[in-house]
C-alpha positions as a Python dict, from the first residue, in 0.01 Angstrom:
ca = {
    (1, 'M'): (0, 0, 0),
    (2, 'P'): (173, 311, -106),
    (3, 'H'): (174, 595, 208),
    (4, 'G'): (12, 819, -11),
    (5, 'S'): (-287, 649, 17),
    (6, 'L'): (-317, 639, 359),
    (7, 'S'): (-537, 925, 565),
    (8, 'L'): (-387, 1150, 816),
    (9, 'P'): (-589, 954, 1079),
    (10, 'A'): (-503, 610, 956),
    (11, 'R'): (-125, 684, 907),
    (12, 'L'): (-148, 790, 1282),
    (13, 'C'): (-324, 458, 1366),
    (14, 'L'): (-48, 229, 1220),
    (15, 'L'): (223, 472, 1359),
    (16, 'A'): (51, 431, 1722),
    (17, 'W'): (-15, 32, 1652),
    (18, 'D'): (132, -172, 1969),
    (19, 'S'): (324, 139, 2033),
    (20, 'M'): (94, 368, 2275),
    (21, 'P'): (25, 177, 2632),
    (22, 'E'): (-343, 264, 2657),
    (23, 'A'): (-585, 187, 2378),
    (24, 'M'): (-780, 553, 2450),
    (25, 'G'): (-439, 744, 2424),
    (26, 'T'): (-458, 587, 2039),
    (27, 'A'): (-820, 680, 2019),
    (28, 'H'): (-727, 1048, 2102),
    (29, 'L'): (-458, 1056, 1867),
    (30, 'V'): (-655, 961, 1575),
    (31, 'R'): (-906, 1161, 1662),
    (32, 'A'): (-702, 1457, 1630),
    (33, 'G'): (-576, 1327, 1322),
    (34, 'A'): (-890, 1326, 1155),
    (35, 'L'): (-985, 1706, 1314),
    (36, 'T'): (-658, 1831, 1150),
    (37, 'E'): (-762, 1690, 808),
    (38, 'L'): (-1095, 1826, 806),
    (39, 'A'): (-947, 2125, 919),
    (40, 'R'): (-655, 2124, 619),
    (41, 'R'): (-956, 2086, 377),
    (42, 'G'): (-1129, 2390, 490),
    (43, 'L'): (-1452, 2160, 620),
    (44, 'L'): (-1394, 2276, 968),
    (45, 'T'): (-1304, 2622, 1077),
    (46, 'D'): (-1222, 2813, 1389),
    (47, 'E'): (-1447, 3037, 1549),
    (48, 'D'): (-1345, 3178, 1890),
    (49, 'G'): (-1171, 2854, 1973),
    (50, 'I'): (-1490, 2624, 1866),
    (51, 'A'): (-1469, 2369, 1566),
    (52, 'T'): (-1736, 2501, 1332),
    (53, 'P'): (-1823, 2330, 1012),
    (54, 'A'): (-1784, 2558, 720),
    (55, 'D'): (-2099, 2452, 566),
    (56, 'M'): (-2380, 2200, 619),
    (57, 'D'): (-2349, 1987, 265),
    (58, 'S'): (-1995, 1910, 179),
    (59, 'L'): (-1863, 1554, 217),
    (60, 'T'): (-1475, 1425, 149),
    (61, 'S'): (-1564, 1071, 10),
    (62, 'D'): (-1403, 928, 305),
    (63, 'A'): (-1608, 758, 555),
    (64, 'V'): (-1398, 823, 860),
    (65, 'L'): (-1374, 1187, 765),
    (66, 'D'): (-1757, 1229, 694),
    (67, 'G'): (-1872, 1041, 966),
    (68, 'L'): (-1676, 1267, 1186),
    (69, 'L'): (-1794, 1581, 1003),
    (70, 'E'): (-2162, 1464, 1068),
    (71, 'L'): (-2107, 1407, 1440),
    (72, 'V'): (-1952, 1756, 1460),
    (73, 'R'): (-2237, 1912, 1249),
    (74, 'E'): (-2518, 1717, 1469),
    (75, 'S'): (-2358, 1803, 1793),
    (76, 'R'): (-2344, 2135, 2022),
    (77, 'P'): (-2068, 2316, 1976),
    (78, 'H'): (-1740, 2239, 2157),
    (79, 'R'): (-1372, 2370, 2151),
    (80, 'W'): (-1117, 2157, 1958),
    (81, 'P'): (-948, 2003, 2284),
    (82, 'T'): (-1302, 1874, 2373),
    (83, 'W'): (-1333, 1690, 2045),
    (84, 'V'): (-990, 1492, 2081),
    (85, 'T'): (-1176, 1334, 2339),
    (86, 'L'): (-1553, 1303, 2309),
    (87, 'H'): (-1683, 988, 2155),
    (88, 'A'): (-1300, 929, 2011),
    (89, 'R'): (-1359, 545, 1997),
    (90, 'V'): (-1595, 595, 1719),
    (91, 'T'): (-1357, 740, 1502),
    (92, 'S'): (-1074, 472, 1593),
    (93, 'D'): (-1301, 229, 1517),
    (94, 'A'): (-1398, 350, 1155),
    (95, 'V'): (-1048, 334, 1089),
    (96, 'R'): (-946, 24, 1208),
    (97, 'E'): (-1242, -82, 974),
    (98, 'Q'): (-1103, 69, 671),
    (99, 'L'): (-742, -50, 736),
    (100, 'T'): (-900, -379, 737),
    (101, 'A'): (-1065, -299, 426),
    (102, 'D'): (-757, -211, 267),
    (103, 'G'): (-552, -486, 377),
    (104, 'C'): (-383, -356, 659),
    (105, 'L'): (-528, -487, 966),
    (106, 'R'): (-704, -835, 986),
    (107, 'A'): (-1022, -869, 1197),
    (108, 'E'): (-1029, -1176, 1368),
    (109, 'R'): (-1381, -1251, 1556),
    (110, 'K'): (-1425, -1414, 1905),
    (111, 'R'): (-1650, -1420, 2166),
    (112, 'V'): (-1606, -1271, 2510),
    (113, 'L'): (-1631, -1528, 2818),
    (114, 'G'): (-1786, -1737, 2573),
    (115, 'V'): (-2078, -1519, 2513),
    (116, 'F'): (-2047, -1162, 2371),
    (117, 'P'): (-1935, -1156, 2029),
    (118, 'S'): (-1591, -929, 1981),
    (119, 'V'): (-1305, -848, 1715),
    (120, 'D'): (-969, -807, 1738),
    (121, 'H'): (-766, -654, 1490),
    (122, 'V'): (-397, -802, 1382),
    (123, 'L'): (-168, -591, 1212),
    (124, 'E'): (-115, -762, 844),
    (125, 'R'): (141, -520, 683),
    (126, 'T'): (431, -491, 968),
    (127, 'D'): (642, -344, 646),
    (128, 'V'): (400, -39, 621),
    (129, 'V'): (423, 34, 985),
    (130, 'E'): (812, 15, 1016),
    (131, 'S'): (858, 206, 723),
    (132, 'L'): (622, 444, 831),
    (133, 'R'): (779, 481, 1172),
    (134, 'E'): (1145, 490, 1001),
    (135, 'E'): (1025, 821, 787),
    (136, 'A'): (845, 1018, 1094),
    (137, 'R'): (1157, 967, 1299),
    (138, 'G'): (1387, 1128, 1000),
    (139, 'L'): (1140, 1378, 986),
    (140, 'L'): (1180, 1470, 1338),
    (141, 'E'): (1552, 1451, 1367),
    (142, 'R'): (1645, 1582, 1026),
    (143, 'T'): (1733, 1943, 978),
    (144, 'S'): (1640, 1993, 613),
    (145, 'P'): (1389, 2230, 540),
    (146, 'V'): (1017, 2153, 605),
    (147, 'A'): (941, 2315, 276),
    (148, 'E'): (1003, 1950, 141),
    (149, 'V'): (810, 1795, 388),
    (150, 'S'): (454, 1747, 285),
    (151, 'E'): (170, 1892, 508),
    (152, 'E'): (12, 1572, 589),
    (153, 'E'): (345, 1416, 717),
    (154, 'A'): (421, 1702, 912),
    (155, 'A'): (106, 1700, 1079),
    (156, 'A'): (118, 1324, 1153),
    (157, 'V'): (486, 1421, 1300),
    (158, 'A'): (351, 1696, 1531),
    (159, 'L'): (51, 1516, 1662),
    (160, 'A'): (292, 1171, 1723),
    (161, 'V'): (508, 1395, 1903),
    (162, 'A'): (236, 1596, 2122),
    (163, 'A'): (110, 1287, 2218),
    (164, 'G'): (463, 1143, 2338),
    (165, 'L'): (423, 832, 2090),
    (166, 'P'): (719, 589, 2163),
    (167, 'A'): (740, 484, 1810),
    (168, 'V'): (817, 819, 1678),
    (169, 'L'): (970, 949, 2000),
    (170, 'P'): (1174, 709, 2191),
    (171, 'D'): (1365, 932, 2409),
    (172, 'G'): (1018, 1098, 2528),
    (173, 'D'): (1168, 1420, 2515),
    (174, 'R'): (928, 1644, 2386),
    (175, 'E'): (1141, 1974, 2480),
    (176, 'R'): (1430, 1859, 2261),
    (177, 'H'): (1239, 1845, 1948),
    (178, 'K'): (1008, 2177, 2041),
    (179, 'D'): (1177, 2391, 1755),
    (180, 'R'): (1159, 2160, 1503),
    (181, 'V'): (785, 2086, 1603),
    (182, 'E'): (677, 2430, 1569),
    (183, 'E'): (853, 2433, 1240),
    (184, 'L'): (635, 2108, 1112),
    (185, 'I'): (305, 2259, 1267),
    (186, 'G'): (392, 2597, 1038),
    (187, 'R'): (419, 2372, 768),
    (188, 'T'): (64, 2244, 758),
    (189, 'G'): (-135, 2542, 662),
    (190, 'V'): (-357, 2523, 990),
    (191, 'S'): (-105, 2620, 1257),
    (192, 'G'): (-329, 2749, 1526),
    (193, 'I'): (-598, 2448, 1515),
    (194, 'L'): (-298, 2196, 1541),
    (195, 'S'): (-152, 2353, 1784),
    (196, 'E'): (-446, 2360, 1979),
    (197, 'L'): (-503, 1998, 1913),
    (198, 'C'): (-127, 1925, 1996),
    (199, 'S'): (-178, 2091, 2318),
    (200, 'A'): (-501, 1903, 2379),
    (201, 'L'): (-295, 1553, 2325),
    (202, 'A'): (-10, 1618, 2546),
    (203, 'T'): (-235, 1682, 2846),
    (204, 'V'): (-516, 1384, 2815),
    (205, 'P'): (-452, 1096, 2987),
    (206, 'H'): (-298, 806, 2781),
}
């Protein structure tokens, strides 16, 4: 699977695979990625700190993004940090379904306590995950101009660092990479919104 075909939330889901200590931490990271992508596409705007749909009709043709956009439209107004955690599992589950359909994950059905149906997702494309992680670590450590980094890659690395994702930030030292992350955030075109989402990820429990 070419990396370019991965959406931002899907990229973050794979970067976090078996790396974050808690499943909800991954859900928060994936949700932040989806919010960032909707902002990048101009479908969510910032109005005095409130995540606000630009209109009530536009769609992306991506089921994950459109599902979140519909949720925001149908809910009462919330600030960006609230949307990082509010029903975050809905977005995370949708991304897993998308990655399963694309062949990156495999769904294994089981029964909890022998009664309740459940689904475990197993990573199929370890090569994709390792490549994504290597690229992300390289973008973080590299001193090359951020103009050479795609907006999506810049957003993914900034969010991963904010969440303290061990696969991207093995030393756990956000402060050491502060200047580089700020450059990456500025590359995305939605620096104000992304900065707020990064701050929210840095403070929510993982």
